[in-house]
N, C-alpha and C positions, 0 to 999 in steps of 0.2 A: 896344452890347453882343456878348457872348459868354458862350455856355451849352452844355450838351449837345444830342446832335441830338433826343432826343424834346422838352426845353424850347422847344427853338428853333422845333419843329413845333407847338406848344401856342400859342406867341407867335403865328405867322405866322396860326393859326386864331382866335385872342382877336381880333386886326382885321381878321376878317372875310378874310382873307385868306390861301393855299395856297403851302408851302414850294414852292420854285425846283423843274422841272422841265426837264429840255432832251431834249426828246423827239424832234428834231428838229433837223438842222445849222444851218435859220434861224434858232432860240432862241440857239444858240452863239453866232454868227456876231453878232447884235444884242449878248449882252451884252460880246461884243470890243470890239465899238463904244465900250458906253460906259465902261467900262475903260479904252480907249484915251482917250477923251474927257474924262474926269473924275478923273485920279491927283490926288492920292495918296489920297484915299479909297476908290478902288476896287480898291485891292492888297493884297491878302492871300488868308486862306483862307476861304470862306464854304460853311458845311450846306447842300445841297441837299438835295429829297426821295426821292433815292436811294439806298435800303436794301435787304442782304439779309436783316433781321431776319425769321425765320419761313419764307424762303422755299429753303433748300437749299443754301443758295450761290449761287440765280441772283439777279443784280440786277435792283430794278424801279423805276421811279417808282409812290412809294405813291398820291401823288393821282388821278393816272391810272389807277392798278393795273394798270398797261402796266410790262412786261419792256424790256428797254436795247435798243437797237435800233443794235448794234455799229458796224455802217456810220458811222455820226453822231458817235461818240465820240472822244475826241484825250485818252486815257489818259496820266498821269505813270510815265514809265521806272519800270516794276517792280510798276505799278499793274495791277489791282487784286490785294493780295494778301489771302492765306487766313486768315481770322482778324478781319480788319478788315469790319466789316460797313456800314458808315454811309460815304455819299459826299460830298463835298465837292469846290467847287472853288477849283483856286489858281491865282488873278490874280495877274500877272506883269506887268510893262512889254511885254516880247515874247513872251506866250503866253498861253494858258488851256487850262488840263489838268486832269479829274477824279483824283481820287487818293481812295483809301479811308485811314480811321482806324478808331480806337477810337470807339463811339459813345458813351461819356463823358469825350471831348477837349471841352475848350471852345473855340468856333470863333464869329467871328461869322455870320452866317445869308444867305439871300437869301429875299424873300416875294414872292410874284405878283400883283396884282390878281386876281380871279377874272374873266375878258373874257366870261363867255356870253351875256351882253346887245353886246358891242360890233358897234357898227356895222358893216353892209358896207366905208362910205367909209374907216371908222380900219384896218380889218383892210388893205384894198388899201395904206393910207398908209404903214401899220407893215413894210410887204413892201419897200413902196421906199426907207423909209430903213435897213432892214437890209441891203438889199443896194443902196445910193448910187446908185440907174437914175435917172437923169435926167430931163427932160422927153423930150429930144429923142431918146435907148434908150428911150423909154415908147415912144416917136409912128413907130418903128419896128418894134417888134413889135405891133402895131397893124394895121397895112398888110401885108395877105397879098402885093402885090407886092415888099415889101423885103426880107421874109425871105430871098428868093434872089439879092439882088444885093449884098446887105453881109454882115460879117461880125456875126454877134451872138457878145455878151462872153459869160464864163462870169457874170459878175456878173446877165446882162441874163436867161440861164437860171436861174438861181438865184432869182431873182426871180420867175419863171413858174411852178417848183416850189414855194413859199413861198404864193403864191394858190390852187396847186393843196393843198397843205396844210390851210391855214385853211379850205376852204370843202370839204372833204371828199374830193374828187378823186384824191389823191393819200395815199398811206399805206404807209409803211416803201419808200419810192423806188419803187412801183407804182401801178398806175393801181389805183383801186379802180372795181371795175364796176359794181357795183352804183348807187354815187352816181354814175355819168358815165352811166348808161342811165335813170337817171331824170330829170336831166339833158336829155337827147338826146329824152326824150318830154314834156318841160315846153318845149323850142326847136321841137319838130315842130309841137307843138300838136296832136296826136292825129292829122294827116292821114295816113292809113296808106300812100301812096307818099312822104312825106316822111319818115318813122317805118320805112321799109321801108330806106330810102337810108340814115339815119341808123346803124340799125342796122350796115350793110356797113363804111359809115367807122369804126365802135365797131369792128368785129371787123378792120380792116386797119389802123388807127390804135393800138388801146389795149393792141395785147401787144407794144409795145415795150420793151425793158429793156437798159439800159447798166450798164456799172460804177459811172457818175459819175450819180445819182438827178436834179440838175440838168440832166444830157442827155437822159438819160428824158425829165422832164418837157416839156422844150423840144421833142424829136423827137416826141413825141404830141400838143402844140399846134402845132406845125408842121405834122403831117401833116394835121390835123384843118382848116387855114386853106388848104391844097390843095385838100383833095377837098369839103369842105364850108364855103367860108367864110361863107353866109349863116346858116347850122347854128349855128356860132359866133358870131358877133354876136348871131344870139339867146339863147346862152348868158349872153353878157357882160354884153347888156341885163338880163335877168332876175336877175341878180345883183348888178349894178352902179345899173341904171334906166337911164336918158338924161341924165340932170340933170348939174351939174356934180361929177364924183366922185373929182378927182384935184388935190391940191394942190401947186405946182413945192416940189422939196424946197428950193429958191430962194427961194420963198414970191414968184414974179414975178409965176404969173398961174394960170386953172384951165384944166383939157383937161378936154374932153366925150368920153370914149369913142364912145359911140353914132357921135359924128360923126369919132371920128378911124379905124373900120375900113371 
């Protein structure tokens, strides 16, 4: 179907879905994977929920009511253009770019299933699939001793960032201190000395910031593994439990996070 931006928005809502937003590079990477995997149906121009309507020229994602995080976005050359207030995704075989157009233009559009009830396992598997992290690569991330001995790929680092975003521990490329402090409190179970040690680790590791968001997320995680592996273990266990939580990308076997750390 092709329709204008407002009609596309209403159509997504009629299906109890939301028009797609790209608030992180994880989402952009996920869509890039789909476009590569399922052409020619995925090739074209698709309305997204991004718009500057009523925002004095500042683009934001309507569903999230959140301004664009420009570091995560890849615009088509010459875009965004003044006077064009609605955002679409230009999907081609070799590129996925954002561009702007008149909101009355007729385009295809993308809708998202609203994932408020998405399970922890599903969230983790989504990050694994998005960044195509293998079982061996996941294992190396879970073992603190391995982090010092092998080269961690950018895909693995982006996987860590993806998980951080999924659970609110990362936001716009930086650590969400309030959420992390809450996780530390839960992980230390209120034991005064453990909590104090956890707060020190937070102060030492939580402030790391690099130009690349994936690197930032990984360095924060790596620092935590070095300084307080038991606390990181508890944070992982609290979020994912101790049962089988990850199915291999290739469907070969299940991994147990709690047994890997």
